[in-house]
DRENPA-3360 file (N, C-alpha, C; in nm, 2 decimals, always signed):
BEGIN
1 = MCGQYVHL = +7.60/+2.76/-0.93/+7.58/+2.78/-0.76/+7.46/+2.64/-0.69 ~ +7.50/+2.58/-0.61/+7.41/+2.47/-0.59/+7.36/+2.50/-0.46 ~ +7.25/+2.36/-0.40/+7.16/+2.41/-0.30/+7.26/+2.39/-0.13 ~ +7.20/+2.39/-0.04/+7.26/+2.39/+0.08/+7.32/+2.28/+0.08 ~ +7.26/+2.14/+0.03/+7.30/+2.04/+0.03/+7.39/+1.94/-0.10 ~ +7.46/+1.88/-0.11/+7.46/+1.80/-0.17/+7.45/+1.69/-0.15 ~ +7.46/+1.55/-0.23/+7.47/+1.47/-0.23/+7.62/+1.38/-0.26 ~ +7.71/+1.35/-0.16/+7.84/+1.29/-0.19/+7.85/+1.15/-0.15;
9 = NGRLVAAD = +7.88/+1.09/-0.23/+7.90/+0.91/-0.20/+7.83/+0.86/-0.07 ~ +7.68/+0.85/-0.08/+7.63/+0.78/+0.01/+7.55/+0.91/+0.10 ~ +7.58/+0.99/+0.11/+7.52/+1.12/+0.19/+7.55/+1.27/+0.16 ~ +7.42/+1.33/+0.24/+7.41/+1.47/+0.25/+7.54/+1.54/+0.32 ~ +7.59/+1.59/+0.27/+7.70/+1.72/+0.27/+7.64/+1.82/+0.28 ~ +7.67/+1.92/+0.38/+7.68/+2.11/+0.34/+7.73/+2.12/+0.22 ~ +7.65/+2.19/+0.13/+7.77/+2.23/-0.03/+7.89/+2.28/+0.00 ~ +7.95/+2.32/+0.14/+8.07/+2.46/+0.16/+8.11/+2.34/+0.23;
17 = EAMIKVSD = +8.08/+2.23/+0.28/+8.20/+2.13/+0.28/+8.22/+2.05/+0.25 ~ +8.16/+1.99/+0.14/+8.18/+1.90/+0.03/+8.33/+1.91/-0.04 ~ +8.37/+1.78/-0.01/+8.51/+1.79/-0.10/+8.55/+1.66/-0.17 ~ +8.63/+1.62/-0.25/+8.70/+1.55/-0.31/+8.80/+1.48/-0.32 ~ +8.90/+1.40/-0.34/+9.05/+1.41/-0.31/+9.09/+1.47/-0.44 ~ +9.21/+1.53/-0.38/+9.29/+1.61/-0.55/+9.36/+1.51/-0.61 ~ +9.35/+1.37/-0.57/+9.41/+1.30/-0.67/+9.28/+1.21/-0.68 ~ +9.14/+1.25/-0.72/+9.06/+1.20/-0.74/+9.06/+1.24/-0.98;
25 = AGFLHGAS = +9.06/+1.14/-1.00/+9.09/+1.09/-1.19/+9.02/+1.17/-1.26 ~ +8.87/+1.21/-1.19/+8.78/+1.31/-1.24/+8.84/+1.44/-1.23 ~ +8.92/+1.51/-1.12/+9.00/+1.64/-1.13/+9.07/+1.63/-1.25 ~ +9.20/+1.52/-1.19/+9.31/+1.55/-1.28/+9.29/+1.48/-1.43 ~ +9.24/+1.44/-1.47/+9.22/+1.40/-1.56/+9.08/+1.42/-1.67 ~ +9.00/+1.46/-1.61/+8.83/+1.45/-1.66/+8.77/+1.33/-1.69 ~ +8.84/+1.23/-1.67/+8.72/+1.12/-1.61/+8.61/+1.08/-1.56 ~ +8.54/+1.15/-1.60/+8.40/+1.13/-1.55/+8.31/+1.15/-1.65;
33 = SFTTMRAH = +8.21/+1.10/-1.58/+8.07/+1.08/-1.66/+7.98/+1.22/-1.59 ~ +7.84/+1.31/-1.61/+7.78/+1.32/-1.61/+7.64/+1.35/-1.67 ~ +7.54/+1.37/-1.59/+7.40/+1.40/-1.63/+7.37/+1.50/-1.58 ~ +7.27/+1.59/-1.67/+7.18/+1.71/-1.62/+7.03/+1.70/-1.62 ~ +6.98/+1.72/-1.57/+6.81/+1.69/-1.53/+6.74/+1.83/-1.47 ~ +6.63/+1.78/-1.50/+6.54/+1.85/-1.46/+6.41/+1.86/-1.34 ~ +6.37/+1.84/-1.24/+6.29/+1.85/-1.20/+6.19/+1.92/-1.18 ~ +6.05/+1.89/-1.20/+5.91/+1.96/-1.18/+5.85/+1.94/-1.09;
41 = NGVVFRLA = +5.75/+1.98/-1.00/+5.71/+1.95/-0.87/+5.73/+1.85/-0.83 ~ +5.88/+1.86/-0.80/+5.97/+1.76/-0.70/+5.98/+1.61/-0.75 ~ +5.95/+1.65/-0.92/+5.96/+1.48/-0.96/+6.10/+1.52/-1.08 ~ +6.16/+1.46/-1.14/+6.23/+1.46/-1.21/+6.23/+1.43/-1.37 ~ +6.20/+1.44/-1.46/+6.20/+1.43/-1.56/+6.24/+1.35/-1.64 ~ +6.16/+1.20/-1.70/+6.25/+1.07/-1.74/+6.40/+1.05/-1.66 ~ +6.39/+1.05/-1.54/+6.47/+1.03/-1.46/+6.58/+0.89/-1.50 ~ +6.49/+0.72/-1.52/+6.54/+0.66/-1.59/+6.63/+0.63/-1.68;
49 = SHLSRLLG = +6.58/+0.71/-1.77/+6.65/+0.81/-1.88/+6.80/+0.86/-1.90 ~ +6.81/+0.92/-1.77/+6.88/+0.97/-1.78/+7.01/+0.88/-1.71 ~ +7.00/+0.79/-1.60/+7.04/+0.74/-1.54/+7.05/+0.59/-1.63 ~ +7.00/+0.56/-1.71/+7.05/+0.44/-1.85/+7.18/+0.49/-1.90 ~ +7.11/+0.61/-1.96/+7.26/+0.69/-2.03/+7.38/+0.71/-1.96 ~ +7.37/+0.77/-1.85/+7.47/+0.82/-1.78/+7.57/+0.69/-1.77 ~ +7.47/+0.60/-1.68/+7.58/+0.40/-1.62/+7.61/+0.35/-1.78 ~ +7.56/+0.37/-1.84/+7.56/+0.32/-2.01/+7.73/+0.38/-2.07;
57 = TVELLGLR = +7.75/+0.52/-2.05/+7.85/+0.59/-2.04/+7.96/+0.53/-1.98 ~ +7.94/+0.49/-1.84/+8.03/+0.44/-1.72/+8.12/+0.34/-1.79 ~ +8.00/+0.27/-1.87/+8.06/+0.14/-1.91/+8.12/+0.10/-2.02 ~ +8.10/+0.22/-2.14/+8.14/+0.22/-2.23/+8.31/+0.28/-2.18 ~ +8.34/+0.38/-2.12/+8.43/+0.39/-2.10/+8.52/+0.34/-1.98 ~ +8.48/+0.24/-1.90/+8.55/+0.15/-1.81/+8.57/+0.23/-1.68 ~ +8.50/+0.31/-1.67/+8.48/+0.39/-1.55/+8.47/+0.33/-1.45 ~ +8.49/+0.30/-1.28/+8.50/+0.22/-1.22/+8.38/+0.28/-1.12;
65 = TDATPETL = +8.23/+0.23/-1.10/+8.13/+0.31/-1.01/+8.07/+0.20/-0.94 ~ +7.97/+0.24/-0.86/+7.96/+0.15/-0.77/+7.79/+0.21/-0.74 ~ +7.80/+0.31/-0.81/+7.64/+0.39/-0.82/+7.53/+0.25/-0.93 ~ +7.43/+0.28/-0.86/+7.33/+0.13/-0.94/+7.21/+0.33/-1.01 ~ +7.10/+0.22/-1.05/+6.99/+0.31/-1.09/+6.93/+0.33/-0.98 ~ +6.93/+0.24/-0.85/+6.82/+0.24/-0.69/+6.94/+0.36/-0.67 ~ +7.02/+0.31/-0.59/+7.11/+0.46/-0.60/+7.08/+0.54/-0.60 ~ +7.11/+0.56/-0.70/+7.08/+0.71/-0.75/+6.96/+0.76/-0.69;
73 = TEAVGELL = +6.85/+0.69/-0.77/+6.70/+0.76/-0.76/+6.68/+0.78/-0.61 ~ +6.71/+0.75/-0.51/+6.69/+0.70/-0.40/+6.78/+0.87/-0.31 ~ +6.95/+0.83/-0.40/+6.98/+0.99/-0.38/+6.96/+1.12/-0.41 ~ +6.88/+1.11/-0.51/+6.82/+1.25/-0.59/+6.76/+1.30/-0.52 ~ +6.63/+1.22/-0.46/+6.49/+1.20/-0.38/+6.52/+1.26/-0.24 ~ +6.64/+1.21/-0.16/+6.69/+1.29/-0.06/+6.75/+1.43/-0.05 ~ +6.81/+1.45/-0.19/+6.88/+1.56/-0.22/+6.72/+1.68/-0.24 ~ +6.64/+1.66/-0.36/+6.55/+1.75/-0.40/+6.49/+1.78/-0.22;
81 = SANALGDA = +6.47/+1.68/-0.15/+6.36/+1.74/-0.07/+6.44/+1.81/+0.09 ~ +6.62/+1.75/+0.10/+6.69/+1.86/+0.18/+6.67/+1.98/+0.17 ~ +6.68/+2.02/+0.05/+6.72/+2.12/-0.03/+6.55/+2.22/-0.03 ~ +6.44/+2.15/-0.03/+6.35/+2.16/-0.01/+6.30/+2.30/-0.18 ~ +6.35/+2.15/-0.28/+6.34/+2.17/-0.39/+6.24/+2.12/-0.50 ~ +6.12/+2.25/-0.54/+6.02/+2.15/-0.64/+6.05/+2.15/-0.79 ~ +6.11/+2.29/-0.84/+6.14/+2.29/-1.00/+6.32/+2.30/-0.94 ~ +6.37/+2.27/-1.01/+6.54/+2.19/-0.96/+6.61/+2.19/-1.14;
89 = RLRITLTP = +6.72/+2.20/-1.15/+6.81/+2.19/-1.18/+6.93/+2.06/-1.10 ~ +6.93/+1.98/-1.18/+7.03/+1.85/-1.09/+7.10/+1.79/-1.21 ~ +7.24/+1.76/-1.13/+7.36/+1.74/-1.21/+7.44/+1.58/-1.12 ~ +7.45/+1.48/-1.16/+7.52/+1.41/-1.10/+7.63/+1.33/-1.21 ~ +7.76/+1.36/-1.16/+7.88/+1.31/-1.18/+7.96/+1.20/-1.11 ~ +7.99/+1.12/-1.19/+8.03/+0.98/-1.18/+8.20/+0.99/-1.20 ~ +8.28/+0.96/-1.14/+8.46/+0.95/-1.12/+8.48/+0.83/-1.06 ~ +8.54/+0.76/-1.12/+8.67/+0.65/-1.06/+8.73/+0.64/-0.94;
97 = GSIDGDAP = +8.77/+0.80/-0.89/+8.76/+0.80/-0.77/+8.94/+0.82/-0.77 ~ +8.99/+0.81/-0.72/+9.13/+0.87/-0.64/+9.24/+0.72/-0.77 ~ +9.31/+0.78/-0.83/+9.38/+0.65/-0.90/+9.50/+0.64/-0.84 ~ +9.46/+0.58/-0.64/+9.54/+0.50/-0.53/+9.43/+0.44/-0.55 ~ +9.35/+0.40/-0.65/+9.24/+0.28/-0.58/+9.14/+0.29/-0.49 ~ +9.12/+0.44/-0.48/+9.03/+0.48/-0.34/+8.84/+0.40/-0.41 ~ +8.73/+0.43/-0.34/+8.63/+0.40/-0.39/+8.60/+0.53/-0.47 ~ +8.52/+0.51/-0.56/+8.46/+0.60/-0.68/+8.44/+0.72/-0.60;
105 = TVVITADA = +8.37/+0.76/-0.70/+8.31/+0.96/-0.64/+8.13/+0.92/-0.70 ~ +8.08/+0.96/-0.63/+7.91/+0.96/-0.65/+7.90/+1.13/-0.61 ~ +7.88/+1.23/-0.70/+7.83/+1.34/-0.65/+7.69/+1.44/-0.76 ~ +7.61/+1.43/-0.66/+7.52/+1.46/-0.73/+7.46/+1.65/-0.67 ~ +7.39/+1.75/-0.75/+7.38/+1.85/-0.68/+7.28/+1.89/-0.74 ~ +7.19/+1.99/-0.64/+7.10/+2.01/-0.71/+7.10/+2.17/-0.67 ~ +6.98/+2.26/-0.77/+6.96/+2.44/-0.74/+6.82/+2.44/-0.77 ~ +6.82/+2.57/-0.73/+6.67/+2.56/-0.81/+6.67/+2.62/-0.96;
113 = MPKYPTGW = +6.60/+2.56/-1.02/+6.56/+2.63/-1.14/+6.64/+2.74/-1.22 ~ +6.67/+2.76/-1.30/+6.71/+2.90/-1.35/+6.62/+2.97/-1.43 ~ +6.58/+3.06/-1.45/+6.50/+3.17/-1.51/+6.54/+3.23/-1.58 ~ +6.52/+3.14/-1.65/+6.62/+3.18/-1.85/+6.48/+3.29/-1.93 ~ +6.55/+3.37/-1.98/+6.48/+3.43/-2.05/+6.31/+3.40/-2.16 ~ +6.21/+3.49/-2.12/+6.05/+3.44/-2.19/+6.10/+3.47/-2.30 ~ +6.20/+3.58/-2.37/+6.25/+3.59/-2.48/+6.32/+3.48/-2.55 ~ +6.36/+3.44/-2.52/+6.46/+3.30/-2.63/+6.32/+3.19/-2.67;
121 = YTEGISVS = +6.19/+3.24/-2.60/+6.07/+3.10/-2.63/+5.99/+3.18/-2.73 ~ +6.01/+3.31/-2.69/+5.86/+3.30/-2.76/+5.91/+3.43/-2.89 ~ +6.05/+3.47/-2.91/+6.09/+3.53/-3.01/+6.22/+3.50/-3.13 ~ +6.30/+3.36/-3.01/+6.40/+3.33/-3.05/+6.50/+3.37/-3.00 ~ +6.62/+3.27/-3.04/+6.79/+3.30/-3.00/+6.86/+3.29/-3.12 ~ +6.94/+3.36/-3.12/+7.03/+3.38/-3.21/+7.16/+3.29/-3.14 ~ +7.26/+3.21/-3.30/+7.38/+3.12/-3.22/+7.45/+3.11/-3.38 ~ +7.60/+3.14/-3.31/+7.71/+3.14/-3.43/+7.71/+3.00/-3.44;
129 = ITELRQSP = +7.80/+2.99/-3.51/+7.94/+2.85/-3.63/+8.04/+2.87/-3.52 ~ +8.11/+2.74/-3.43/+8.22/+2.76/-3.37/+8.35/+2.68/-3.48 ~ +8.46/+2.74/-3.50/+8.54/+2.68/-3.58/+8.61/+2.53/-3.56 ~ +8.56/+2.49/-3.39/+8.58/+2.39/-3.37/+8.54/+2.28/-3.43 ~ +8.58/+2.16/-3.46/+8.49/+2.06/-3.47/+8.48/+1.95/-3.38 ~ +8.36/+1.85/-3.45/+8.32/+1.71/-3.35/+8.37/+1.59/-3.43 ~ +8.45/+1.57/-3.37/+8.54/+1.43/-3.42/+8.46/+1.33/-3.44 ~ +8.47/+1.23/-3.55/+8.34/+1.07/-3.51/+8.47/+1.04/-3.40;
137 = GDIACGRK = +8.62/+1.04/-3.45/+8.71/+0.97/-3.38/+8.78/+0.98/-3.23 ~ +8.69/+1.09/-3.20/+8.65/+1.14/-3.10/+8.56/+1.06/-2.96 ~ +8.61/+0.94/-2.89/+8.52/+0.87/-2.79/+8.43/+1.01/-2.71 ~ +8.50/+1.08/-2.66/+8.40/+1.15/-2.56/+8.30/+1.25/-2.63 ~ +8.36/+1.28/-2.80/+8.23/+1.32/-2.88/+8.08/+1.24/-2.86 ~ +7.98/+1.30/-2.87/+7.84/+1.23/-2.84/+7.79/+1.20/-2.74 ~ +7.90/+1.24/-2.54/+7.88/+1.19/-2.50/+7.88/+1.29/-2.36 ~ +7.84/+1.28/-2.25/+7.83/+1.39/-2.12/+7.96/+1.29/-2.01;
145 = TGCYFPRV = +8.14/+1.37/-2.10/+8.17/+1.37/-1.95/+8.26/+1.43/-1.93 ~ +8.29/+1.42/-1.89/+8.46/+1.58/-1.77/+8.56/+1.64/-1.90 ~ +8.55/+1.62/-2.01/+8.63/+1.67/-2.14/+8.53/+1.78/-2.22 ~ +8.45/+1.88/-2.09/+8.39/+1.97/-2.20/+8.40/+2.12/-2.16 ~ +8.56/+2.14/-2.15/+8.60/+2.30/-2.19/+8.59/+2.30/-2.30 ~ +8.62/+2.24/-2.42/+8.66/+2.32/-2.57/+8.44/+2.39/-2.59 ~ +8.41/+2.31/-2.53/+8.24/+2.36/-2.56/+8.24/+2.51/-2.48 ~ +8.29/+2.47/-2.35/+8.33/+2.63/-2.28/+8.37/+2.71/-2.36;
153 = LAMRTAAA = +8.44/+2.70/-2.44/+8.57/+2.78/-2.47/+8.48/+2.87/-2.63 ~ +8.37/+2.75/-2.67/+8.31/+2.80/-2.77/+8.18/+2.88/-2.79 ~ +8.12/+2.85/-2.63/+8.04/+2.92/-2.55/+8.09/+3.08/-2.53 ~ +8.22/+3.08/-2.52/+8.21/+3.21/-2.48/+8.22/+3.30/-2.60 ~ +8.29/+3.24/-2.70/+8.31/+3.28/-2.84/+8.20/+3.35/-2.87 ~ +8.08/+3.23/-2.82/+7.92/+3.29/-2.89/+7.90/+3.38/-2.79 ~ +7.90/+3.38/-2.67/+7.83/+3.53/-2.63/+7.93/+3.64/-2.63 ~ +8.07/+3.65/-2.71/+8.13/+3.74/-2.75/+8.04/+3.79/-2.86;
161 = KKAQEALW = +7.95/+3.72/-2.93/+7.89/+3.76/-3.07/+7.79/+3.78/-3.04 ~ +7.72/+3.83/-2.89/+7.61/+3.80/-2.90/+7.53/+3.68/-2.90 ~ +7.55/+3.56/-2.93/+7.48/+3.46/-2.99/+7.45/+3.38/-2.81 ~ +7.35/+3.30/-2.80/+7.30/+3.20/-2.69/+7.35/+3.12/-2.72 ~ +7.43/+3.02/-2.80/+7.47/+2.89/-2.88/+7.56/+2.87/-2.96 ~ +7.63/+2.80/-3.00/+7.74/+2.79/-3.11/+7.66/+2.69/-3.11 ~ +7.69/+2.64/-3.26/+7.67/+2.46/-3.36/+7.79/+2.42/-3.37 ~ +7.84/+2.31/-3.41/+7.95/+2.21/-3.42/+7.90/+2.13/-3.53;
169 = FTPAGHLA = +8.01/+2.14/-3.60/+7.99/+2.05/-3.74/+8.11/+1.98/-3.74 ~ +8.12/+1.86/-3.77/+8.27/+1.76/-3.77/+8.33/+1.76/-3.93 ~ +8.45/+1.70/-3.91/+8.54/+1.79/-4.03/+8.49/+1.79/-4.18 ~ +8.38/+1.65/-4.15/+8.34/+1.60/-4.32/+8.20/+1.71/-4.32 ~ +8.21/+1.83/-4.26/+8.09/+1.93/-4.27/+8.00/+1.88/-4.27 ~ +7.94/+1.79/-4.15/+7.82/+1.72/-4.11/+7.79/+1.82/-3.98 ~ +7.60/+1.91/-3.99/+7.59/+1.97/-3.90/+7.59/+1.82/-3.78 ~ +7.62/+1.89/-3.67/+7.62/+1.80/-3.56/+7.53/+1.83/-3.44;
177 = EACFCNVF = +7.59/+1.93/-3.36/+7.52/+1.96/-3.30/+7.54/+2.10/-3.19 ~ +7.48/+2.15/-3.09/+7.52/+2.27/-2.99/+7.62/+2.23/-2.89 ~ +7.66/+2.35/-2.81/+7.79/+2.32/-2.71/+7.72/+2.27/-2.62 ~ +7.54/+2.28/-2.60/+7.50/+2.12/-2.49/+7.36/+2.18/-2.50 ~ +7.37/+2.14/-2.63/+7.19/+2.14/-2.63/+7.24/+2.04/-2.79 ~ +7.14/+1.92/-2.85/+7.05/+1.90/-2.98/+7.02/+1.99/-3.09 ~ +7.05/+1.98/-3.18/+6.98/+2.08/-3.30/+6.84/+2.02/-3.38 ~ +6.75/+2.06/-3.45/+6.66/+1.99/-3.54/+6.61/+2.16/-3.61;
185 = LVSGGEVL = +6.62/+2.10/-3.78/+6.59/+2.15/-3.84/+6.42/+2.16/-3.87 ~ +6.36/+2.22/-3.97/+6.23/+2.21/-4.02/+6.26/+2.25/-4.16 ~ +6.19/+2.18/-4.27/+6.21/+2.15/-4.41/+6.09/+2.12/-4.47 ~ +6.03/+2.18/-4.52/+5.97/+2.16/-4.62/+5.81/+2.06/-4.54 ~ +5.80/+2.13/-4.40/+5.73/+2.07/-4.30/+5.74/+1.91/-4.21 ~ +5.86/+1.89/-4.26/+5.94/+1.76/-4.19/+6.02/+1.79/-4.09 ~ +6.04/+1.75/-3.98/+6.12/+1.74/-3.88/+6.27/+1.65/-3.87 ~ +6.41/+1.75/-3.87/+6.50/+1.64/-3.94/+6.61/+1.71/-3.80;
193 = TPPLDTPV = +6.70/+1.59/-3.78/+6.79/+1.60/-3.69/+6.93/+1.51/-3.69 ~ +7.06/+1.52/-3.68/+7.14/+1.46/-3.70/+7.15/+1.33/-3.65 ~ +7.19/+1.25/-3.73/+7.19/+1.10/-3.65/+7.29/+1.09/-3.57 ~ +7.28/+0.99/-3.48/+7.35/+0.97/-3.36/+7.46/+0.94/-3.38 ~ +7.51/+0.89/-3.51/+7.61/+0.83/-3.50/+7.71/+0.93/-3.59 ~ +7.67/+1.10/-3.61/+7.70/+1.25/-3.62/+7.87/+1.20/-3.62 ~ +7.92/+1.24/-3.46/+7.82/+1.15/-3.34/+7.78/+1.30/-3.29 ~ +7.69/+1.26/-3.21/+7.60/+1.34/-3.14/+7.50/+1.32/-2.99;
201 = LDGILRGV = +7.51/+1.43/-2.89/+7.44/+1.31/-2.79/+7.29/+1.26/-2.83 ~ +7.26/+1.19/-2.75/+7.18/+1.07/-2.75/+7.08/+1.16/-2.65 ~ +7.03/+1.24/-2.67/+7.01/+1.41/-2.58/+6.85/+1.36/-2.53 ~ +6.84/+1.28/-2.40/+6.73/+1.31/-2.32/+6.55/+1.38/-2.43 ~ +6.56/+1.53/-2.40/+6.51/+1.61/-2.48/+6.48/+1.55/-2.66 ~ +6.59/+1.51/-2.72/+6.63/+1.50/-2.81/+6.48/+1.37/-2.88 ~ +6.48/+1.31/-2.77/+6.38/+1.14/-2.77/+6.28/+1.23/-2.76 ~ +6.24/+1.29/-2.68/+6.10/+1.36/-2.65/+6.01/+1.42/-2.79;
209 = VMELCETL = +6.13/+1.51/-2.84/+6.09/+1.58/-2.93/+6.04/+1.48/-3.07 ~ +6.08/+1.36/-3.07/+6.10/+1.29/-3.19/+5.95/+1.20/-3.16 ~ +5.97/+1.13/-3.03/+5.82/+1.11/-2.98/+5.71/+1.17/-2.99 ~ +5.70/+1.33/-2.94/+5.57/+1.40/-2.97/+5.56/+1.43/-3.13 ~ +5.68/+1.47/-3.23/+5.63/+1.46/-3.34/+5.52/+1.30/-3.41 ~ +5.57/+1.23/-3.40/+5.49/+1.15/-3.43/+5.34/+1.13/-3.31 ~ +5.37/+1.19/-3.18/+5.15/+1.19/-3.13/+5.11/+1.35/-3.25 ~ +5.19/+1.47/-3.26/+5.12/+1.53/-3.31/+5.11/+1.54/-3.46;
217 = EVKCSDAG = +5.20/+1.39/-3.55/+5.18/+1.31/-3.69/+5.27/+1.41/-3.74 ~ +5.34/+1.47/-3.74/+5.49/+1.57/-3.78/+5.55/+1.44/-3.84 ~ +5.61/+1.46/-3.91/+5.71/+1.36/-3.96/+5.85/+1.39/-3.95 ~ +5.91/+1.29/-3.88/+6.07/+1.32/-3.83/+6.15/+1.22/-3.84 ~ +6.27/+1.26/-3.90/+6.36/+1.20/-3.94/+6.48/+1.23/-3.88 ~ +6.61/+1.13/-3.84/+6.72/+1.13/-3.85/+6.84/+1.02/-3.90 ~ +6.76/+1.01/-4.03/+6.84/+0.89/-4.12/+6.94/+0.95/-4.18 ~ +6.96/+1.06/-4.20/+7.09/+1.15/-4.29/+7.15/+1.25/-4.26;
225 = ALLGRDLL = +7.25/+1.27/-4.28/+7.37/+1.38/-4.29/+7.27/+1.50/-4.35 ~ +7.32/+1.59/-4.24/+7.28/+1.73/-4.25/+7.42/+1.85/-4.31 ~ +7.39/+1.92/-4.38/+7.48/+2.03/-4.44/+7.44/+2.18/-4.38 ~ +7.52/+2.28/-4.42/+7.55/+2.39/-4.40/+7.42/+2.44/-4.48 ~ +7.41/+2.43/-4.60/+7.32/+2.47/-4.65/+7.15/+2.40/-4.58 ~ +7.18/+2.30/-4.55/+7.00/+2.24/-4.51/+6.99/+2.38/-4.39 ~ +7.11/+2.36/-4.32/+7.06/+2.47/-4.19/+7.04/+2.61/-4.24 ~ +7.10/+2.68/-4.33/+7.08/+2.79/-4.39/+6.92/+2.81/-4.49;
233 = EADEVFLT = +6.90/+2.66/-4.47/+6.75/+2.70/-4.60/+6.64/+2.63/-4.49 ~ +6.65/+2.62/-4.40/+6.55/+2.60/-4.37/+6.43/+2.64/-4.28 ~ +6.31/+2.62/-4.27/+6.22/+2.71/-4.26/+6.20/+2.72/-4.08 ~ +6.28/+2.62/-4.05/+6.29/+2.63/-3.88/+6.39/+2.59/-3.85 ~ +6.47/+2.61/-3.75/+6.51/+2.54/-3.61/+6.50/+2.56/-3.50 ~ +6.55/+2.48/-3.40/+6.54/+2.46/-3.26/+6.64/+2.41/-3.16 ~ +6.67/+2.42/-3.09/+6.76/+2.38/-3.02/+6.69/+2.29/-2.92 ~ +6.74/+2.16/-2.86/+6.68/+2.10/-2.66/+6.75/+2.08/-2.62;
241 = SSCSGIRP = +6.77/+2.07/-2.50/+6.77/+2.06/-2.37/+6.73/+2.04/-2.26 ~ +6.78/+1.90/-2.18/+6.71/+1.93/-2.04/+6.62/+2.01/-2.00 ~ +6.77/+2.12/-1.91/+6.70/+2.25/-1.87/+6.69/+2.35/-1.91 ~ +6.70/+2.39/-2.06/+6.66/+2.52/-2.08/+6.59/+2.46/-2.24 ~ +6.51/+2.35/-2.23/+6.40/+2.31/-2.28/+6.42/+2.32/-2.43 ~ +6.35/+2.34/-2.51/+6.32/+2.41/-2.65/+6.31/+2.56/-2.70 ~ +6.41/+2.58/-2.79/+6.44/+2.73/-2.74/+6.47/+2.71/-2.92 ~ +6.37/+2.81/-3.03/+6.36/+2.85/-3.11/+6.45/+2.88/-3.18;
249 = VVRVEDHE = +6.55/+2.90/-3.29/+6.64/+2.96/-3.34/+6.63/+3.07/-3.47 ~ +6.60/+3.19/-3.47/+6.58/+3.24/-3.54/+6.71/+3.34/-3.62 ~ +6.83/+3.31/-3.58/+6.93/+3.34/-3.66/+7.01/+3.28/-3.67 ~ +7.17/+3.23/-3.72/+7.25/+3.19/-3.76/+7.39/+3.29/-3.81 ~ +7.45/+3.35/-3.71/+7.55/+3.42/-3.73/+7.44/+3.55/-3.79 ~ +7.50/+3.58/-3.93/+7.41/+3.70/-3.96/+7.31/+3.67/-4.10 ~ +7.27/+3.54/-4.04/+7.21/+3.50/-4.15/+7.04/+3.47/-4.05 ~ +6.96/+3.58/-4.12/+6.82/+3.53/-4.03/+6.76/+3.41/-4.16;
257 = IADGAVGP = +6.68/+3.30/-3.99/+6.65/+3.22/-4.05/+6.48/+3.22/-4.06 ~ +6.45/+3.19/-4.19/+6.31/+3.21/-4.30/+6.26/+3.35/-4.27 ~ +6.17/+3.37/-4.21/+6.10/+3.52/-4.18/+6.19/+3.59/-4.01 ~ +6.21/+3.54/-3.95/+6.28/+3.60/-3.84/+6.19/+3.57/-3.74 ~ +6.13/+3.50/-3.73/+6.03/+3.49/-3.61/+6.01/+3.34/-3.62 ~ +5.94/+3.25/-3.47/+5.92/+3.16/-3.39/+5.82/+3.09/-3.49 ~ +5.86/+3.00/-3.55/+5.81/+2.92/-3.64/+5.68/+2.80/-3.59 ~ +5.60/+2.78/-3.69/+5.41/+2.71/-3.61/+5.50/+2.55/-3.59;
265 = IATRIMTA = +5.58/+2.49/-3.60/+5.58/+2.38/-3.60/+5.64/+2.36/-3.44 ~ +5.79/+2.46/-3.46/+5.84/+2.46/-3.29/+5.77/+2.44/-3.19 ~ +5.66/+2.57/-3.23/+5.56/+2.61/-3.15/+5.47/+2.49/-3.11 ~ +5.43/+2.41/-3.17/+5.32/+2.31/-3.17/+5.43/+2.22/-3.06 ~ +5.54/+2.19/-3.08/+5.62/+2.09/-3.04/+5.65/+2.13/-2.88 ~ +5.71/+2.29/-2.85/+5.69/+2.34/-2.69/+5.56/+2.34/-2.66 ~ +5.45/+2.37/-2.75/+5.35/+2.32/-2.62/+5.29/+2.17/-2.55 ~ +5.31/+2.10/-2.72/+5.30/+1.96/-2.67/+5.40/+1.89/-2.53;
273 = YEELLEAE = +5.54/+1.98/-2.50/+5.67/+1.94/-2.44/+5.59/+2.00/-2.34 ~ +5.53/+2.08/-2.30/+5.52/+2.14/-2.14/+5.41/+2.03/-2.12 ~ +5.33/+2.06/-2.18/+5.17/+1.93/-2.13/+5.26/+1.79/-2.08 ~ +5.32/+1.76/-2.17/+5.37/+1.60/-2.16/+5.45/+1.64/-1.98 ~ +5.54/+1.75/-1.97/+5.59/+1.81/-1.85/+5.51/+1.76/-1.72 ~ +5.40/+1.84/-1.77/+5.28/+1.83/-1.64/+5.25/+1.72/-1.65 ~ +5.20/+1.63/-1.73/+5.16/+1.49/-1.71/+5.23/+1.36/-1.61 ~ +5.38/+1.39/-1.68/+5.44/+1.29/-1.62/+5.51/+1.36/-1.48;
281 = CPPE = +5.52/+1.49/-1.44/+5.58/+1.56/-1.34/+5.45/+1.70/-1.27 ~ +5.33/+1.55/-1.25/+5.23/+1.65/-1.13/+5.27/+1.69/-1.02 ~ +5.20/+1.79/-0.95/+5.19/+1.79/-0.82/+5.14/+1.71/-0.75 ~ +5.19/+1.73/-0.65/+5.18/+1.63/-0.52/+5.01/+1.63/-0.51;
% end
């Protein structure tokens, strides 16, 4: 569900009147890149980082676009204002447009920030493990593209198991990420996360957590591959994403993580993140 207006190709359009061509390559072939962001107090958290990653993916994949950081920043502000949103979830999608060579497509949507269950953060969540694999040879892996349907399927399977997310491994058995989140482990007081070349998404909140660990003087590393046993033997596990934030994991399939409670390091990082969010996105 999106707000009353969307930003489509440089102008505000009523959401129920917005249209793209059926020949758009994003629609036909998944030839698109996107980013999903959180606005707090009317300010998008780490907007510049989101735009840098988005446009970097577009360049890597060779997708035509006329979008720039400046035009996207202006459009995001216009859309938040038009929809009268302070706390919001936004998505920018860029496609090369029609396969006939028309102008590229730029779509920005914004809706009110979802009210996630409080228990996700105070009691933790459960995750499953998908049988699908994250392949280092797939150029779409580790990037936000229109080719996300396998992740939707994995989430359906997770939901059928009453889990809130699903973890992916590589064919070599290395822990990668969740369907829509990065994953962190805590072992012996050290925070660990899979390296980017696993491959995993260079998540904006992933980077923020690594910054916060340095501030909190908690050792943090993404230097080595992580295996299934590292996951099951971890003292704490948590997931990160821009909109759902930092969610502690207390159960993987039928396995309880440590004592099944939200751990102290995840709690410290969650608190530090909320403080950072307020500092970088203050009320007007």
